[in-house]
N, C-alpha and C positions, 0 to 999 in steps of 0.2 A: 404488694408494692416492692418488697425487698427482692423478690424473684425477678420482677420486671426490670428493676434497676440493675441487677446483676447481669441480666442478659443484654441490656442496652450497653452497659460498660464493656462487656465482652465483645460485642459486635462493633461498637463505634471507637473503642480505644485499643483493646487488646488485639483484635483480629487485624486491623491495619498495621499495627506494629509487628505482628507475626509475619505478615506478608513480605516484610523486608528481609526475612531470613533466607528464603530461596534466592532472592536477588543478590544478597551478600555471598552466598555459596557459589553462585554462577560467576560473579565478578572475581572471587578468589581463585576459582579453578582456571578461569581465563588468564588471570595474571600469572599463575604458575606455568601455564603452557607457554605464554609469551616470553617468560624469563628463562625458558629452557629446562625447567625442573618439573615437567609435567608428570613424571612418575610419582611425585608426591601427592598427586590428587587423589590417589586411592585412600589416603588418610581422611579425606573429607567424607567418605561414606559413613564410617561409624559416628563421626561428629554430626552429620546430617540426621541420621537416625536418632541419635541421642537427643539432639535439639528438638526434634519433632515430638518425641516421647515426653520430654520435659515440659514442653508447651501444653501438651494434652493433659498431663498430670496437674499442672497449675490451673488450667481452665476447669478441670473436673473438680478440684478442691474448691475453687472459687464458687462454682455453681452449687456444690453441696452445702457450703456455708450459708448460702442464701435460700436454701430450701427448694431448689429447682428440681423438678422431676426429670427422669431420664438423663441424669448428669453425664453418664459415660458416653452415650450416643450423641448427646448435644455437644459435648466438648470435641468429640471426634469430627462432627460435622463442621464446626467452626474452624478447627485447626486444619482439616482437610481442604476446606474452601480457601483459607489463607495461603495454603501451599500451592493449590491448583491455579488460582487466578494469575499470579505472576508468570507461571509457566505458559499458560494459554496466551497471555498478552505478549510475552517475549517471543514465542515461537509461531503461533497461529494467528494472532491478531495484533501485529506490531503497529498498525496504523490507527488502532482505537486509542485515542488520547483525548478524553473529555476535558482534561485540563492541560494547559501548556506545561510540559515537563517531561521527565524521563519515565522509564518503566516503573521505577520505585514509587514515584508519586501517584501515578495513575493506578498502580496495583493497590495501593493503600485505599484510594478513594473507591475503586470498584469493589474491593473486598468488603469495605464497610457497608456499601449499598447492598450487595448481594446477601451478606450474612444477616443484615437487619431485616430485609424482606423475607428471607427464608425462615428466620426465627419468629417473625411476626405471623407468618402463615401457620407455623407449628403451634403458636399460642392460640390462634383462632380455632384451629382444629381440635385443640385440647379442651376448649370450652364446650364443644358439641358433645353432649352426653350420648352414650350408646354402649352396646355390648362389647364393642371393639374400639380401642384407642389406637390411632395410627402412629403415635409417637413422633419421631422426627422424619418420618417418610415424606410428608408434604414438603418439608424443608429440603430434603434430598432432591425431590423433583424440581423445586425452584432452582437449586444450585446447578443441576444437570442442564436444565433448559437455558440458564444464564450462560453457562460455559459453551453451549452449542451456539448460542446467538452471538457471542462475542466475535468470532471470525466473520460472520455475516455483517455485523456492524462495522468491523474494521474495513471490509471491502467497500462499504458505502462511504465511510469517511475518506478512504483513499481516493475514491472516484470523485467525491466532492472537492477534495483538495486539488486533484488533478484538473478538474474543470475550472476552478478559480485561477489556478496558475496559467492554464491555457488562455483564459479570458484576459488576464492581465498582460501576458506576453504578446498576444495579438494586438490588443489596443495600444500597447506601449512601444510597438515596433516602429522605429523612426523612418524606415525606408518604405518604398512601395511594395505591395504584395501581389503575387500572381494568384489568380483565382481559377480553379478548375470548373469550367462552365459546361457540365455534362450531366444529363438527367440520371445516369446510372451511378454516379459517384456522389458521396456525401462526406463532408469533413467530420472527423471524429476526435482529433487530437492535434495539439500544436505545442511546440516548444522551440526555444532559441537554441541554435547550434552554432558551430564555428563559422559556417558560411553565411548564416542569416537566420531566417525564420523557416522552420520546417512544419508543414501541415500534412497530416496523414489523412488520406482519403480511403474510404471503404467502398467496395462495389456491391451493389444490391444483389443478394443471393449468393455471394461468393465469400468464402472464409479465408482463402490464402492469396487473394488477388489484390491486397492493399498496396498502395503506393505512397511514397513520400514526395511532396512537392516543396522544394527549397527555394525560397525567394532570396536571392543573394543580397548581401549588404552592399552599400555604396563602395566600400573599400575593395571588395572582391570584383564588383562590376568594372571598376577601373582597369583590372587586369585583363579583361576581355573574355569572350566565350571559350577561348582555348587555354584558359588558365590551368596550370599544372599538367598540361599535355606533354611537356618536355621532361617530365619526371621519369626515372627508371621504373620499368614495369607498368607504364601507362601508355596506352595507345589510343589515339583519337581519330575518328573518321568523320569528316565534315561533309554534310550534304547541303541541299539548297537552303533549308531553314534550320535543320537540326544538326547537332554534333553528338555522335555516339562515342562514349568513353568506355574503354575496357581496362580493367585493372587485374593484377595478379600475375605478373611476369609476361614472358613472350606470348602473345596471343595472335590469332588470325582473325581479322574482322569477319563478321558474319558467321563465325564458328561457334557462337554462343550468345547468351543474353547479355547485353551491355550492362555495365555497372551503373551507368548514368546516361540519361539523354538530356541534352541542354538545348535551350532555345532562347534567343534574344527577343524580348517582347517590345522593348523600346530602348532608347539610348541610355536610360538610367535603370533598366531592370533586365536581369538575366535570371531565368528559372531553370532548375534542374529537377528531373524526375528520376527517382530511384525506386527499385522494387523493395517491397517490405515482406516478400514471401516468394513463392514460386510464380513469378509474374513473367509473362511472355514478352518478347521484344515488340510484337505488334501492339500489345497493350500499352507499353511505355510510349511508343510512337503516338498512339491515339490520344493518350493523356497529354503529352507535350503539345500536340497540335490543337488541343481543346483549351489550352491556357489562355487567359487574357489578363489585362491590367485591371486592378480594382477600380471601381468607379468612385466618384465623389460621394462622401457620406455613406459608404458601404462597409466601412471597417467595423462598426458596431454590429451590424447585421451578420457579418461574417463570423465575428467572435461568438455571438449568440448561437449561430447555427452549429458551431463546433461544440459548444457546451451541450446544446440540445441533442447533437448526434451521439 
């Protein structure tokens, strides 16, 4: 019971506290760089090494006092996990935040969870009698798998957050929305921009042929379909239904892919189509001519299709 209590205290109290150490080192080094004395950061190296060694010695002594087996490797596993988790969360899994808060809080929580599971697996393996005892190897495997899974979990959480944000921005947009009604295109993302609501569409079977469809806000619609065409470095070419806009200094119309293709769908809605990759002019024209006004009660379905896409 003393050994179990010592391991639990190490995992649930000491390890989360130790995980704050690399966060503090990172914040200190960043502050030194921002203050213009970045050359002093080399002094953090011996401090960091000394701090890690001190934490390992204290953890080892704590486990020895409770009669825990494999004290050296167990202390190394717990301390190593407490050092690795904040680094992984800060660099490779920044979106993984099971609790609302910064990296320090989430590092403490994840460290406590990972070390507890790892040491629990070690204790179960120790109870299995046999000619060979694995020691802390099962715990090492648990930690390695956890560190590998964290970036994947971060990507999933980021995608879920992006989906929720797209859903709320589409449903909360106060003006009318232009819908791309074409069987080859599907909405995949939406966010509000300066001009209005931007919905990104992906073409089936294409990786670089995405387009942005911007539904202008009412304030910009009042400026007309030729808004900003009198700016320096901007040239517009009006056709029967479309307006092709070229940016980037003196340009020759038809000499390249337009930066934007605009179309007026009604008196209160102007939509602009922009390339999101290496998109051809013919594609931008096709997309613009396939736009239509959203129908009544279609807003929720459109938002759900973006999240589903």
